[in-house]
C-alpha positions in Angstrom: 5.4 62.2 -4.5 4.8 60.6 -7.9 6.1 57.6 -6.9 4.2 57.4 -3.8 0.8 58.3 -5.5 1.7 55.3 -7.9 2.1 53.0 -4.9 -1.2 54.4 -3.6 -3.1 53.6 -6.6 -1.5 50.1 -7.2 -2.1 49.2 -3.6 -5.7 50.1 -3.9 -6.0 48.1 -7.2 -4.0 45.0 -5.7 -6.4 44.8 -2.7 -9.6 45.6 -4.7 -10.6 42.4 -6.5 -12.6 40.2 -4.1 -10.6 36.9 -3.6 -10.6 34.8 -0.5 -9.2 37.6 2.0 -12.0 39.7 0.6 -14.6 37.4 1.5 -13.1 36.7 4.9 -13.1 40.4 5.7 -16.8 41.0 4.6 -17.6 38.2 6.5 -16.0 39.1 9.5 -17.2 42.8 9.5 -20.9 41.5 9.2 -20.1 39.1 12.3 -18.0 41.2 14.6 -18.3 44.9 13.2 -16.1 47.2 11.0 -13.1 47.2 13.2 -12.3 43.4 12.9 -12.9 43.7 9.2 -10.6 46.4 8.8 -7.8 44.8 11.1 -8.2 41.6 9.1 -7.6 43.8 5.7 -4.6 45.4 7.7 -2.9 42.0 7.9 -3.0 41.4 4.2 -1.6 45.0 3.6 1.2 44.1 5.9 2.2 41.0 4.2 1.9 42.8 0.9 4.4 45.5 2.3 7.0 43.0 3.7 7.1 41.2 0.4 7.3 44.6 -1.4 10.3 45.7 0.9 12.1 42.2 -0.1 11.6 42.6 -3.7 12.4 46.4 -3.8 15.6 46.3 -1.6 17.1 43.1 -3.7 17.2 40.8 -0.4 17.8 37.8 -2.8 18.6 35.4 0.0 15.3 35.7 1.5 13.6 35.8 -1.4 15.2 32.6 -2.8 14.3 31.1 0.6 10.5 31.7 0.1 10.4 30.8 -3.2 12.0 27.5 -2.3 9.7 26.9 0.3 6.5 27.9 -1.9 5.2 24.4 -1.9 5.1 24.1 1.8 3.6 27.7 2.2 0.9 27.5 -0.3 0.2 24.2 1.3 -0.3 25.5 4.5 -2.1 28.5 3.1 -4.6 26.1 1.5 -5.3 24.2 4.3 -5.6 27.2 6.6 -8.2 28.5 4.3 -10.1 25.3 4.3 -10.0 25.3 8.2 -11.5 29.1 8.3 -14.2 27.9 5.6 -15.3 25.0 7.6 -15.5 26.9 10.9 -17.4 29.8 9.1 -19.9 27.5 7.4 -20.7 25.6 11.1 -20.8 29.2 12.9 -24.1 30.2 14.4 -25.1 33.9 13.8 -27.0 33.7 17.1 -23.6 33.0 19.1 -21.2 35.4 16.8 -21.5 38.6 19.3 -20.5 36.7 22.3 -17.8 34.9 20.2 -16.5 38.3 19.2 -15.8 39.2 22.6 -13.7 36.3 23.3 -11.9 37.3 19.8 -9.0 40.1 19.6 -8.2 42.4 17.0 -4.9 40.9 16.9 -6.1 37.5 16.0 -8.4 38.7 13.3 -5.0 40.6 11.9 -2.6 37.9 12.4 -4.7 35.2 10.6 -4.9 37.1 7.3 -1.3 38.0 7.9 -0.5 34.4 7.7 -2.7 33.9 4.8 -1.2 36.5 2.9 2.4 35.7 3.5 2.2 32.1 2.4 2.0 33.2 -1.0 5.8 34.2 -2.1 4.8 34.6 -5.6 3.8 38.1 -4.5 7.5 38.7 -4.6 7.5 38.1 -8.3 4.7 40.8 -9.1 6.1 43.5 -7.0 9.7 42.6 -8.9 7.7 43.3 -12.2 6.3 46.4 -10.7 9.8 47.5 -9.8 11.2 46.7 -13.3 8.4 48.4 -15.2 8.8 51.5 -13.2 12.7 51.4 -13.5 13.5 51.0 -10.1 16.5 49.1 -9.1 18.9 48.6 -6.0 20.9 52.1 -6.1 20.7 54.1 -3.0 18.3 56.8 -5.0 16.3 53.9 -6.2 15.9 52.3 -3.0 14.3 55.4 -1.5 12.0 55.3 -4.4 11.1 51.7 -3.7 10.5 52.3 -0.4 8.0 55.3 -1.0 6.1 52.9 -3.6 5.9 50.2 -0.8 4.5 52.8 1.7 2.1 54.1 -0.9 0.9 50.3 -1.6 0.3 49.7 2.0 -1.4 53.0 2.7 -3.6 52.3 -0.7 -4.4 48.8 0.4 -5.0 50.0 3.8 -7.3 52.6 2.6 -9.2 50.1 0.5 -9.8 47.5 3.2 -11.2 50.6 5.5 -13.6 51.5 2.8 -14.9 48.1 2.4 -15.4 47.8 6.3 -17.0 51.0 6.4 -19.7 50.0 3.6 -20.3 46.5 4.7 -20.6 47.9 8.1 -23.4 50.4 7.0 -25.2 47.8 5.4 -24.8 44.9 8.1 -27.9 46.0 10.4 -30.1 45.0 7.4 -29.1 41.4 7.8 -31.5 39.2 10.1 -30.4 36.0 11.8 -31.7 33.8 8.8 -29.7 35.9 6.4 -26.7 36.0 8.4 -26.8 32.1 8.4 -26.8 32.2 4.6 -23.7 34.5 4.7 -21.9 32.1 6.6 -22.6 29.3 4.7 -21.8 30.9 1.3 -18.9 32.7 2.5 -17.6 29.4 4.2 -18.0 27.4 1.0 -16.3 29.9 -1.3 -13.2 30.2 1.0 -13.2 26.2 1.1 -13.1 26.4 -2.6 -10.4 28.8 -2.6 -8.3 26.6 -0.3 -9.2 23.4 -2.3 -8.0 25.1 -5.5 -4.6 26.2 -4.0 -4.1 22.9 -2.8 -4.8 21.4 -6.3 -2.5 23.9 -7.7 0.5 22.7 -5.9 0.7 19.8 -8.3 1.7 22.3 -10.9 4.4 24.3 -9.0 7.2 21.4 -9.4 
């Protein structure tokens, strides 16, 4: 239970800083509603949990493959962020309610999952956490790793739920003009994150 509690705190803390995923979830909550924002966040929590499992159970062949493909994955993630940023920047708030009917919770979830899974360096973060907590690959320690990963997922999901509820409560205060500015600002921020991700590829090799 103590390991699970550590995982909850860690997952909440990892998810809380507002980066491109946070901006995307906030914007989707404002545009489409709390459920879309929450499911977007769940995509990030799922990807983090998968990387945690890979690190915790010592699946070195998967880990090495992902790290070897880091350049391609980061390029994909950066380009995808730029694409989403441009789409958000150009979107019309007046049409967003209708567009939400054509979108699905799965696409909201899966798009953020792809963005998060395209950063294999997350594995190294989890390796550091497991080493710091003295969790290795023995049978007993593998159970500890599993509890930690479950805690990380639940803690992360709780943050996304909290964020979507808070933003959902405030979204009714936004008029069409304010929503237009939200689209432009959030779109630009996401484009900047994507561009920086692509620029950083120069320093990988």
